[in-house]
C-alpha positions in Angstrom: 7.7 17.0 67.3 10.6 18.5 65.4 11.6 15.0 64.2 8.0 14.3 62.9 8.0 17.7 61.0 11.4 16.9 59.4 10.2 13.4 58.5 7.1 14.7 56.9 9.1 17.4 55.0 11.6 14.8 53.7 8.7 12.5 52.7 7.0 15.3 50.8 10.2 16.1 48.9 10.7 12.4 47.9 7.1 12.1 46.7 7.4 15.3 44.8 10.6 14.1 43.1 8.9 10.8 42.2 6.0 12.7 40.6 8.4 14.8 38.6 10.3 11.7 37.4 7.0 10.1 36.3 6.0 13.3 34.4 9.5 13.3 32.7 9.1 9.7 31.8 5.7 10.3 30.2 7.0 13.3 28.3 9.9 11.3 27.0 7.6 8.4 26.0 5.3 10.8 24.1 8.3 12.4 22.3 9.7 8.9 21.4 6.3 7.9 20.0 6.2 11.1 17.9 9.7 10.3 16.6 8.8 6.8 15.5 9.2 6.3 11.8 6.9 4.9 9.2 7.8 1.7 7.3 6.3 0.9 3.9 6.9 -2.8 3.4 5.7 -4.5 0.2 5.7 -7.7 -1.7 5.5 -7.3 -5.5 5.5 -10.2 -7.9 5.3 -8.2 -11.1 6.2 -4.6 -10.1 2.7 -3.2 -9.9 2.6 -3.2 -6.1 6.2 -1.8 -6.0 5.1 1.3 -7.9 2.2 1.8 -5.5 4.5 1.3 -2.5 6.7 4.0 -3.8 3.8 6.4 -3.8 2.7 5.4 -0.3 6.3 6.0 0.9 6.3 9.4 -0.7 3.0 10.3 0.8 3.9 9.1 4.3 7.6 10.1 4.3 8.2 6.5 5.2 11.1 4.2 4.5 10.6 1.7 1.7 11.3 -2.0 2.2 10.8 -4.9 -0.2 9.6 -8.2 1.2 11.8 -10.5 -0.9 11.2 -14.2 -1.2 14.3 -16.3 -0.8 13.4 -17.9 -4.1 12.0 -15.4 -6.6 8.7 -16.2 -8.2 8.8 -17.0 -11.9 6.0 -16.5 -14.4 5.1 -20.2 -14.1 5.0 -19.9 -10.3 2.4 -17.1 -10.7 0.1 -18.8 -13.1 -3.0 -19.0 -11.0 -4.8 -21.1 -13.6 -2.5 -24.0 -12.9 -3.4 -25.8 -9.7 0.2 -27.0 -9.3 1.9 -23.7 -9.7 3.8 -22.4 -6.7 1.3 -19.6 -5.9 -1.7 -21.9 -6.2 -0.1 -24.5 -3.9 0.9 -21.8 -1.3 -2.6 -20.2 -1.4 -4.3 -23.6 -1.0 -2.4 -24.1 2.2 -3.1 -21.4 4.8 -0.2 -22.7 6.9 2.3 -22.0 4.0 5.0 -19.6 4.9 7.3 -19.0 1.9 10.8 -18.1 3.1 11.8 -14.5 2.9 15.1 -12.7 2.9 15.2 -11.5 6.5 17.3 -8.3 6.3 15.2 -5.7 8.0 17.3 -4.8 11.1 15.5 -1.9 12.7 11.9 -2.8 13.0 11.9 -1.4 16.5 12.3 2.1 15.0 8.9 2.1 13.4 5.6 3.0 14.9 3.5 2.6 11.8 3.9 -0.2 9.2 2.1 -0.1 5.9 2.1 -3.5 4.2 1.5 -3.7 0.4 0.7 -6.8 -1.6 -1.1 -8.0 -4.8 -4.4 -9.7 -3.9 -4.2 -13.4 -4.5 -7.3 -15.6 -4.2 -9.2 -12.7 -2.6 -6.6 -12.1 0.2 -3.0 -11.5 0.9 -0.3 -13.9 -0.4 0.9 -16.2 2.4 4.4 -14.5 2.2 2.8 -11.6 4.0 2.2 -13.9 7.0 5.8 -14.8 6.8 6.8 -11.2 7.1 4.4 -10.5 10.0 5.6 -13.5 11.9 9.3 -12.8 11.2 9.2 -9.3 12.7 7.8 -8.1 16.0 5.0 -5.7 15.1 3.4 -5.6 18.5 2.6 -2.0 19.6 2.8 -0.8 16.0 -0.1 0.4 13.8 -0.4 -1.9 10.8 -2.2 -0.8 7.6 -2.6 -2.8 4.3 -2.7 -1.4 0.8 -3.0 -3.6 -2.2 -3.3 -3.9 -6.0 -5.9 -6.2 -7.5 -7.6 -7.3 -10.6 -11.0 -6.9 -9.0 -10.9 -8.0 -5.4 -11.0 -5.9 -2.2 -8.8 -6.3 0.9 -11.8 -7.0 3.1 -11.0 -10.7 3.4 -7.3 -9.9 4.2 -8.3 -7.3 6.8 -10.6 -9.9 8.5 -8.1 -12.7 8.3 -5.2 -10.8 9.7 -7.2 -9.2 12.5 -8.3 -12.7 13.5 -4.9 -14.3 13.1 -2.9 -11.5 14.9 -5.3 -9.9 17.3 -2.6 -8.3 19.4 -1.6 -5.9 16.5 -3.1 -2.5 16.1 -4.8 -2.9 12.7 -6.3 -0.2 10.6 -8.4 -1.3 7.6 -6.5 -1.2 4.3 -7.6 -0.4 0.8 -7.0 -1.5 -2.8 -5.4 1.4 -4.6 -5.3 0.3 -8.3 -4.0 3.0 -10.6 -4.1 5.5 -7.8 -2.4 8.9 -8.5 0.0 10.5 -6.1 -2.9 12.8 -5.0 -5.2 9.8 -4.4 -2.6 8.0 -2.3 -1.9 11.2 -0.3 -5.6 11.7 0.4 -6.0 8.1 1.5 -3.0 8.4 3.9 -4.3 11.7 5.3 -7.7 10.1 5.9 -6.4 7.4 8.2 
């Protein structure tokens, strides 16, 4: 009888210790999630989106990162009125993945990734796909912001949610000529 009592007491202590370890793990995971940083990655062909990305980084306290093409775009490359321009050719082929300078070494440190771009042909430039596919964004919250001559990011939101369903997407927004206060209000509304 004494042996049974000792066995039950020992088992109770082991189970209690396991429960405490699980609670400690959960607390550590929650603390790690809170410590995850914010990344503001952007592609800017003319500088307009860069200026907006700087505002988003200031509003979020995030780290700024430029998505750089291996071969910079020239004014001729960006001429959307010419069907043979680089941007026109890339956007006509949804499988196009313009090469990027892959120098972001700590993507695992970020829990939220804002991705900024100029709207091209009613959606994101295909270089944004290159960025998404080059880095493991699984488990991260991903939010678009954009500049545009008149389009929304609705098509980009739908296309990326469909193409990368495993990512945690939040709908993005066009923030043309947004003030610091406008950007801050948008970030706080998410």
